[in-house]
N, C-alpha and C positions, 0 to 999 in steps of 0.2 A: 701809450698802455707800453708797459713792461713786464714780463716773466721773469715771475718771481726764482730765482735759480744763482746757486753761491755764484755765479760771473757777474750778481748785479751789485755787487759792492765795486769791481773794476772801477766803473763810471767814479764814484765820487773817490777813488783813489785819484782815478789822475785828473780830477776836476779843483780838490780841495787837499793840500799838503798838508795842514793836521791830518786829516784821516790818513793818509798815506803813513803818515810818521805813526801814528797811532794801530795802526795796522803791523809796521813793520816793529816797533818794541814789544805788540804782542808773540806774534807770531816767530819771537826770535827769546822771547823768556820761555826756560825749561818748564819750570812750574806750573805757568798755566794752560802750558803745549800739553802737557802731561797729564794738569786735569783733568783737557778736554777728552783726553784718549780714556781715561781714568772712568769717565762719565759714561762712556758708552759698554767699558768692561761690567758694570754695575748694572747700567742696565739694559744693555743687546744681549751679552756673553750669561750676564745672573740673570738676569728678571727675565730675557726673550721678549722688553722690549724693544722701537721702533728704536731710532738714531736720537744722540743726545750731544753729542760730540762735533769736532771741529767743521763740518759741513752746515752744522746745524747752526754755526755760532755765524757764521760767515753770510747764510741763506737769511740770518734775522737783521745781524745787522743789514744787509743791503734791504732789506723789505723795510725796515724801519727810517732809512733814511734816506726811501723815497716816497713812505708815505711823509712826513718832515719838509721834505722839500715842496710838497704839494698844498700841506696847509700850509705852509710858510708863505708862498705864492699867493694862496688864497688872501692874504693877510692876518692872519694869528700867528701873534707874535711865542716868540718861546718863551715858557714860563721863567727860566731861570734864567736868561737875559733880563726883563722883567724883574726879576726879584736881585738882580747884581751876582746869581753866584757865578755865572758865568760871564763874559767879555762881548762878545757877540754869539751868532749864528755858529760861528765855526766851532767856541767850541763848545757849546749844548750839542754840536753834529758828537764831536767831541766824546762826552759823556753816553749818548744814544751809541755809541761801536764798542764801548767799555761794558757801559751794562748789558747790549747782545751779545759780548763775547764770553763775561763772565755768567752769564744769570746762569745756568745751567750746570757749573762746577761742584753744587751741593750733590750730583748727584753720584758724587767719588766717597761722600759719606752714605749716603744712603737715600733713597728715593722720596721716604714718607720725610714731610718739610723739606724738599731739598733748597728753596728759596730760602729760607731762613736762614740753611746753613752755609746754601751761598752765599748769602750778600756778609753774614760773618766774618765767612773762609777770605771774603776782597780785599776786605777794611788793608790787610797786610801789603797784599797786591797791589793794590792800588796806593801807595806813601809808594811804593821802590818804584815804580813806573811813572808816579806822573811828574815829579820832575826831570824827565830826561824825556817823556813827550813832550811836554813842554819848556823846556830847556830855563826853568827855574825854579826857584828852592824858597816860598813864602807859606805864610798861615793861608791865604783864597786856598789854594790847593784844597784846602781840608772843606771848605764849601763845595767845590766840584766832586773831591769825592763822596760826600755824604747823598751830591744826587744820584753819582751811578748804583752808590748803597740803595737808595731809595727804589729806583730803578728796577734792581734785582729782586728784591723784597715783592714790591708789587706786582711781579709775573704772577703771581698765585693765584688762584681765580678769585680768594673771598677779601683778598683785596685788594681796596678804592688806592685809583693812582691820584696822584696829589701835582704831576706836572706832564703838561703837554709831553715832554722826553719821553716819559715813564709810559705813558700812556701809547707813544710809539713804536717802543719798545715789546709791549703786553702784544698788542693787535698784531703786529708783524708776528713774535711766536706763536703763535695759530695760524697766518699764512702757507708755513712750511707745511704742506699737506697732498702734496703734488704728489701721484705713484709709489703709495703707501710710505709715503713720508708725515704720514697726519699724526697729529702732536696727541689727540686720545690717546694713552698708550693701548696698544695691542700685543697679545702674544705672539711670537712670528711663525709661521710654518701652525697655527692653530686657525681654523677657516669659521671663526664667529663674525658677529655683527661689526666688531671692532675692526676685522682683520678688511671684510669685505667691503665696510663702508671708508677704509683708507685707500682698498687698489680702487676705486669706483673713481677718484678726483685723477685727472688727466693734467692738467694744468692750473693754476693761479695767475691771474695779471691785476699789475697793481695802475692807475690811468683816472685821471680827473674825471670826477664825476660831473653828472648829470644836475642833479639838484643839490649837490653837494660838492664839497672841493675831491673827495675823496672814494673812486672805487674797488671796489674788489672785486674782481670777475672770479666766479669756478668753474670749468670746463667737465663737467663729469661724462661717466656712459652708465652711471647707472644711480638710479633715486637715491641705490641707499646709500649716498656718499652725504646727503643730507644729514645723516645721525652725526659725522663731524663739527659739521655747519654749527646742528644748534647744539652739540654737547662744549666745542670749543672755541671757534672764532664767535659765536655773537655773544655769549657768556664776559668773553674776553672784551668783548667794543663796550660792552655794557657796563665795565669797571674801571672802562680806560680814563674816564672821560672825555673823550673827545664821542662819545655817543653821538651828539648833533652833525659830527662833521664826516660820518664815512657812513657809505651805501653799502651793501651786497647784491651781487646778482648771478646769480646761479643758472646754469645752461646743461641738460642734460638732455640727450636726443635731440637738439634743435629746437628744444622749445626752452624760451624765457621764463624763470619764476625769480620774483624781487621778494628775498625773505630778509631783507631787511634796508630800512626798518616794515616793518610788518602794516 
C-alpha cells in the first residue's frame, strides 16, 4: 500500500534512472515550469479552482507509475512496448511521466478544452526535451512524442484511452483528491457540494487488489466524498481502457463500501 502524495514520485526516481533523468530535464526546463505555474494562475487565482500546477503534476506522475508497476507485475504488457513505439518498460514509464507533467498545461490558456490545448502546446516542448532525456536524436522519438500527446489528450472525460500508459495517467489524475485536492473543480472559499465533498476525503492509497491487479482505497470522513468518486474517478476509470483491472474501495467512519465495480 502506498499513499498518493508528491513524494511517491521519489521512489521511481531512485529505482529507474530514466525517470530520474526525465524529472531533472522537466524541472530544469523554464517553459515547462512556467506553464505549470501559469496553469495555477488561471485555475486557482482567476477561476478560484483547485490546484493544477507543479504539485498536481508530481502527484499524478507518482500515482500513474505505481498503477503501471502493479499492472506490469500482474502480467499486463505496456501497449507502447507491444506496438514498438517504446523499446522497453522504462521508456513506457517515461511516456507516463511526461504526460503526467504536461497534461494540465493547457490551463495556461483556458480551462475550456485544456486537454486539447495542452496536447498541442506539448509538441514543441517534447521535440526539444526528448533528445536530451534519451541521449539521441532520431525519427523514433516521433513515436514516443505521439504516445505522450495521446495520453495528454485522453485525460479528457469524453476521450477513450487507446494505450495502457494513457489509462494510467487518466486514472492517476483522478486519485489526487485528498484534503481538498479533488479533481472536480470547486470554487475556493465557497462551501457548496463540490467543496464539502473534496474536503471530506482524507487520503487515497494504491495497492494490489484482491480480485483485480490494482486497488484504489479512499478514506473519507463524510459520505459527501462519494460525489468526487462518482463524478471524477469512476468516469475516468471507465474511459481508461483499464476498467477490468481496477477496483475501488471506500471507507467512511469505519464502514467499507465497494463502489467499483458495482
